[in-house]
C-alpha positions in Angstrom: -36.9 40.4 -59.3 -38.0 37.5 -61.9 -37.5 40.0 -64.6 -33.9 40.6 -63.4 -33.5 37.0 -63.4 -34.7 36.3 -66.8 -32.6 38.8 -68.2 -29.3 37.6 -66.4 -30.1 34.0 -68.0 -30.7 35.4 -71.2 -27.1 36.7 -71.1 -25.7 33.4 -70.4 -27.4 31.8 -73.7 -26.8 34.8 -75.7 -23.2 34.4 -75.3 -23.2 30.9 -76.0 -25.5 31.7 -78.9 -23.0 34.2 -80.5 -20.0 31.8 -79.8 -21.5 28.2 -80.8 -25.2 27.9 -80.7 -25.2 24.0 -81.3 -22.7 23.8 -78.4 -24.9 25.8 -76.2 -27.9 23.2 -76.7 -25.7 20.2 -76.4 -22.5 21.1 -74.6 -20.2 18.3 -75.3 -16.6 19.6 -74.8 -15.5 17.6 -78.0 -18.1 19.7 -80.1 -16.6 23.1 -78.9 -15.7 25.2 -81.7 -18.2 24.6 -84.3 -17.6 20.8 -84.2 -20.9 19.5 -84.4 -21.9 18.3 -87.5 -25.2 19.9 -88.3 -26.9 16.7 -89.6 -25.9 14.8 -86.7 -27.5 17.5 -84.1 -30.3 17.9 -85.8 -30.9 14.0 -86.0 -30.2 13.6 -82.2 -33.5 15.9 -81.7 -35.4 13.8 -84.1 -34.5 10.6 -82.2 -35.5 12.3 -79.0 -39.0 13.3 -80.1 -39.5 9.8 -81.7 -38.8 8.3 -78.1 -40.8 11.0 -76.4 -44.1 10.1 -78.8 -43.6 6.5 -78.1 -43.6 7.2 -74.2 -46.6 9.1 -74.8 -48.3 6.2 -76.6 -47.1 4.0 -73.7 -48.8 6.3 -71.2 -51.9 6.5 -73.5 -51.7 10.4 -73.4 -53.8 11.2 -76.2 -53.7 14.9 -77.8 -55.1 16.9 -80.4 -52.4 18.0 -83.4 -53.4 21.5 -84.1 -50.9 23.6 -81.9 -47.8 22.7 -80.0 -45.2 25.0 -77.9 -41.7 24.2 -77.4 -40.6 26.2 -74.5 -36.7 26.9 -74.5 -36.2 25.9 -78.1 -32.8 26.9 -78.6 -32.0 26.5 -82.3 -34.9 24.2 -82.9 -33.4 20.9 -82.4 -36.7 19.6 -80.8 -39.0 22.3 -82.4 -38.5 21.0 -86.1 -39.3 17.3 -85.6 -42.1 18.4 -83.0 -43.5 20.4 -86.1 -43.8 17.2 -87.9 -47.0 16.1 -86.0 -48.7 19.4 -85.4 -50.2 21.8 -87.7 -48.7 24.7 -86.1 -45.6 24.6 -83.5 -44.0 27.6 -81.7 -40.6 28.0 -80.3 -39.8 30.3 -77.8 -36.5 30.7 -76.3 -34.6 33.9 -74.1 -31.6 34.3 -76.4 -31.9 36.0 -79.6 -28.9 34.4 -81.1 -30.6 31.0 -80.6 -33.7 32.2 -82.1 -32.0 33.7 -85.0 -30.0 30.4 -85.6 -33.1 28.4 -85.3 -34.6 30.6 -88.2 -31.5 30.0 -90.2 -32.4 26.4 -90.4 -35.9 26.6 -91.1 -36.6 24.8 -94.3 -39.3 25.3 -96.9 -42.7 24.0 -95.8 -41.5 23.7 -91.9 -45.0 24.4 -89.8 -43.1 26.2 -87.0 -42.2 29.5 -86.2 -39.7 31.2 -83.5 -40.3 33.7 -81.0 -38.2 35.6 -78.4 -39.1 35.7 -74.8 -37.7 37.3 -72.1 -40.4 37.6 -70.0 -40.7 35.5 -66.5 -43.7 34.1 -67.9 -45.5 33.7 -71.4 -48.1 36.6 -71.4 -47.6 36.9 -75.2 -49.9 33.7 -75.5 -53.3 33.8 -74.5 -54.8 31.3 -72.5 -55.6 27.8 -73.9 -53.5 28.3 -77.1 -51.6 25.1 -77.3 -52.7 21.2 -77.5 -49.0 20.1 -76.2 -46.5 22.3 -74.3 -43.1 21.0 -74.2 -40.0 21.7 -72.5 -36.9 19.5 -72.1 -33.2 20.5 -70.7 -34.6 24.1 -70.0 -36.2 24.3 -66.5 -32.9 23.0 -64.9 -30.9 25.9 -65.8 -33.6 28.4 -63.5 -33.9 29.2 -60.2 -36.8 26.9 -58.5 -39.1 29.8 -57.9 -38.9 30.8 -61.8 -39.1 27.5 -63.1 -42.1 26.5 -61.2 -43.4 29.9 -62.2 -43.4 28.7 -65.9 -44.7 25.4 -65.1 -47.7 27.1 -64.2 -47.9 29.2 -67.2 -47.4 26.0 -69.2 -50.9 25.0 -68.0 -52.5 28.3 -68.3 -51.8 28.4 -72.3 -52.6 24.5 -72.7 -56.2 24.1 -73.9 -58.3 22.0 -71.5 -57.6 18.3 -72.1 -53.9 19.0 -73.6 -50.9 17.7 -72.4 -47.9 19.5 -70.7 -44.8 17.5 -70.9 -41.5 18.9 -69.4 -38.4 17.4 -67.9 -36.7 18.7 -64.6 -34.1 17.0 -62.0 -35.8 16.2 -58.7 -32.6 15.6 -56.7 -28.8 15.0 -56.6 -26.9 11.7 -56.6 -24.2 10.9 -54.7 -20.9 9.2 -56.3 -21.5 6.2 -54.2 -25.2 5.9 -55.4 -24.0 6.4 -59.0 -21.6 3.6 -58.7 -24.2 1.4 -57.0 -26.7 1.9 -59.7 -24.5 1.1 -62.7 -22.6 -1.5 -60.9 -22.2 -4.8 -62.4 -23.8 -8.0 -60.5 -21.5 -9.8 -58.4 -21.3 -12.9 -60.9 -20.2 -10.7 -63.6 -16.7 -10.3 -62.5 -15.1 -13.7 -64.1 -12.5 -13.2 -66.9 -9.6 -14.8 -68.4 -6.8 -12.5 -69.5 -4.2 -13.7 -72.3 -1.6 -11.7 -73.2 -0.4 -12.2 -76.9 3.3 -12.4 -77.8 4.5 -10.2 -74.4 8.0 -8.7 -74.5 10.5 -10.1 -72.9 12.2 -6.8 -72.3 11.7 -3.0 -72.8 13.9 0.0 -72.5 13.0 2.2 -69.5 10.2 4.7 -69.7 9.3 3.1 -73.4 5.6 2.4 -74.5 4.6 -0.6 -75.9 1.4 -1.6 -77.3 0.1 -5.1 -76.0 -2.8 -7.2 -77.7 -4.9 -8.9 -74.9 -7.2 -11.4 -75.2 -10.4 -11.2 -72.9 -13.0 -13.9 -72.4 -15.9 -13.4 -70.2 -16.2 -16.3 -68.1 -19.4 -14.9 -66.2 -22.9 -15.7 -66.7 -23.4 -11.8 -67.4 -22.6 -9.5 -70.5 -20.0 -6.8 -70.2 -21.8 -3.4 -71.7 -19.2 -1.7 -73.4 -21.4 1.6 -72.8 -21.9 1.7 -69.3 -22.8 5.7 -68.6 -21.6 7.7 -65.8 -17.8 6.7 -66.3 -18.7 3.3 -64.9 -17.1 1.7 -68.0 -15.4 -1.6 -67.8 -11.8 -1.4 -69.2 -8.7 -3.2 -69.2 -5.8 -1.7 -67.1 -2.5 -2.4 -65.8 0.1 -2.1 -62.8 3.9 -2.6 -62.5 5.1 -5.0 -59.6 8.7 -5.0 -58.0 10.4 -8.4 -57.9 9.2 -8.1 -54.1 5.7 -8.1 -55.2 5.2 -4.2 -54.0 3.6 -1.9 -56.1 5.8 0.3 -58.6 3.4 2.2 -60.7 -0.3 1.8 -60.3 -2.9 2.2 -62.8 -0.6 2.5 -65.9 -2.5 2.4 -68.9 -6.5 1.8 -69.7 -8.5 0.6 -72.8 -12.1 0.2 -73.4 -14.1 -2.7 -74.4 -14.6 -2.5 -78.2 -18.0 -3.8 -77.8 -20.5 -5.6 -75.7 -18.8 -9.0 -74.4 -21.4 -11.5 -74.2 -20.9 -14.5 -71.6 -18.4 -17.0 -73.5 -17.3 -14.5 -75.8 -13.8 -13.4 -76.4 -12.4 -10.2 -77.6 -9.2 -8.6 -78.4 -8.2 -5.4 -76.8 -5.1 -3.5 -77.7 -3.5 -1.7 -74.3 -0.6 0.9 -74.4 1.5 0.4 -71.3 4.5 2.3 -70.4 7.8 0.8 -68.6 9.1 2.2 -65.5 11.5 4.5 -65.5 14.1 2.6 -63.3 15.7 -0.5 -64.9 15.5 -3.9 -63.3 13.0 -7.2 -63.2 9.4 -6.2 -62.9 6.0 -8.1 -63.2 3.6 -6.4 -65.5 -0.2 -7.2 -63.9 -3.2 -7.0 -66.0 -6.7 -6.8 -64.7 -10.4 -5.6 -65.6 -11.9 -2.7 -63.8 -15.1 -1.2 -63.9 -14.3 2.2 -62.8 -15.2 3.7 -59.7 -16.5 0.2 -58.5 -14.1 -2.5 -58.3 -11.0 -4.3 -60.1 -12.1 -7.6 -61.2 -9.3 -9.3 -59.1 -10.9 -8.1 -55.9 -13.6 -10.2 -56.5 -11.5 -13.2 -57.3 -11.2 -13.1 -60.8 -7.6 -14.3 -61.8 -5.2 -11.6 -62.8 -2.8 -12.0 -65.8 1.0 -11.5 -65.0 4.2 -11.2 -67.4 7.6 -11.0 -66.3 9.4 -8.0 -67.9 12.9 -7.0 -67.6 13.5 -3.3 -68.0 16.7 -1.9 -69.5 18.3 1.4 -69.4 17.4 3.6 -72.4 20.3 4.8 -74.7 19.0 8.6 -73.9 18.0 8.1 -70.3 14.7 9.9 -71.1 11.3 9.6 -69.9 8.3 9.5 -72.1 5.1 10.8 -70.9 2.7 8.8 -69.1 -0.1 7.0 -71.2 -2.6 8.0 -68.6 -6.4 7.1 -68.6 -8.6 7.5 -72.1 -11.3 10.1 -71.8 -14.5 9.1 -70.4 -18.0 10.2 -71.6 -19.2 13.7 -71.3 -21.3 13.0 -68.3 -17.8 12.3 -66.3 -16.1 15.1 -67.7 -18.4 17.6 -66.5 -19.2 17.9 -62.7 -22.2 19.6 -61.7 -24.0 20.5 -58.2 -27.2 21.4 -57.4 -28.0 25.2 -57.4 -24.3 25.9 -58.1 -22.9 27.6 -60.9 -20.9 25.2 -63.3 -18.8 25.7 -66.6 -18.0 22.9 -68.7 -14.4 22.5 -68.5 -14.2 26.3 -68.8 -14.7 26.0 -72.3 -17.1 28.9 -72.3 -14.8 31.3 -70.1 -11.9 30.5 -71.9 -13.0 30.7 -75.4 -16.5 32.2 -75.9 -16.2 36.0 -76.7 -17.2 38.3 -73.9 -17.0 37.2 -70.2 -18.5 33.9 -70.9 -21.2 33.1 -68.2 -21.3 30.0 -66.3 -24.4 27.9 -66.6 -26.7 27.2 -63.5 -28.0 24.0 -62.6 -30.9 23.3 -60.2 -33.4 20.5 -58.8 -37.0 20.9 -57.5 -38.2 18.2 -55.7 -40.8 16.1 -57.0 -43.4 17.2 -54.1 -43.0 20.5 -55.0 -43.5 20.0 -59.0 -46.6 17.8 -58.2 -48.1 20.5 -56.1 -47.8 23.0 -58.7 -49.3 20.9 -61.4 -52.3 20.3 -59.0 -52.7 24.1 -58.0 -52.6 24.9 -62.3 -55.5 22.5 -62.7 -53.5 19.8 -63.9 -53.1 15.9 -63.4 -50.0 14.2 -63.5 -50.3 11.3 -65.9 -46.9 9.6 -65.3 -43.3 10.6 -64.2 -40.7 9.1 -66.3 -36.9 8.8 -64.8 -35.3 9.9 -67.9 -31.5 10.1 -66.8 -31.8 13.5 -68.9 -29.4 15.8 -66.4 -26.9 13.1 -66.5 -25.9 10.4 -63.9 -25.7 12.8 -61.1 -29.1 13.8 -61.2 -32.4 11.9 -60.6 -34.4 13.5 -63.5 -38.3 12.9 -64.5 -40.0 13.6 -67.6 -43.4 14.9 -66.0 -46.5 14.0 -68.4 -49.3 16.0 -67.1 -53.1 16.6 -68.5 -54.7 20.1 -68.1 -57.6 19.3 -66.2 -58.9 15.6 -64.7 -57.3 12.5 -65.7 -60.5 11.6 -67.2 -60.6 14.1 -69.9 -57.8 11.8 -71.9 -61.0 9.4 -72.7 -62.5 12.5 -74.3 -59.8 13.2 -76.8 
């Protein structure tokens, strides 16, 4: 059964590897079709490994520098920078096209090799082969019984006193929990909104770019890069003369940068007039997406009276709509369910395009496997690696007792 599961997973990653191997590793829909810049892609791996090594230092997780295993290496995004710290580094992956792509990117002097592994274990490696066994963004795509089996194998091939470091989601988070996690504090919702040179009139359905000054009147900075689609944006509505809502959520504009307390930034917002002529009130407000509008917290909204007149051709333009959010909010993932990044693989990759899988393994089950594999958990780091809808940990473990770290 495990062999069949591995073969099934292999087909998914082989399809990805043949269609677009870099996208298969970092599945940002904007990068589909060979749009990843190769240098940018591999630089992201170097940054990840630098952060990992700092985390190991902070945990005082010492290790020898002879041999390293990167499990689920893909095209070597993390294998290459890991190899800089070891005399020998081996990357293993289930998909031959990924291995082939990694080998194509080998540079002269790289101290690493890439090996295909289509077994539900690591039988081709003897016991106690590596000083560090590493895996990130890999186990989450396997059924729990298979991922736990591989974790046991990590400890088998790790040398006594060596490190086993792997990432795995432990549970899912609801939209409400995500919003609560990333919501600004109550004191942050205070702004001044000033429209620069607003038009007195617009043709029906016409679009207009407005320039607005936003001043942070709170004691809390407004970050421009809040994850999970909980960005702070400028938005607008159209109200009728009697104050009733004519158009809700017309336009959106992101903050251009983090806005510190007392600071002012200029934001360009594209609005679109209603299709029916008449007198309207353009209402502008800040919103933290999926949390609340600032006006709901008592912050003053800005309102501008605008007369909408009939367009010469009576036509209507396409609505402006909301801006695209980050890749975390464009992709909805459910634990132990199949998901496809906006159907990119099914619609564009050659062949049937197998969808990905995402799975969680409760932390108690992971820790039980660590103990049964003669390992010691040194630290579990909440890494946010799987996206905002998942509670994910990087488990830093020692093969043997924790006291072994003093002997390294």
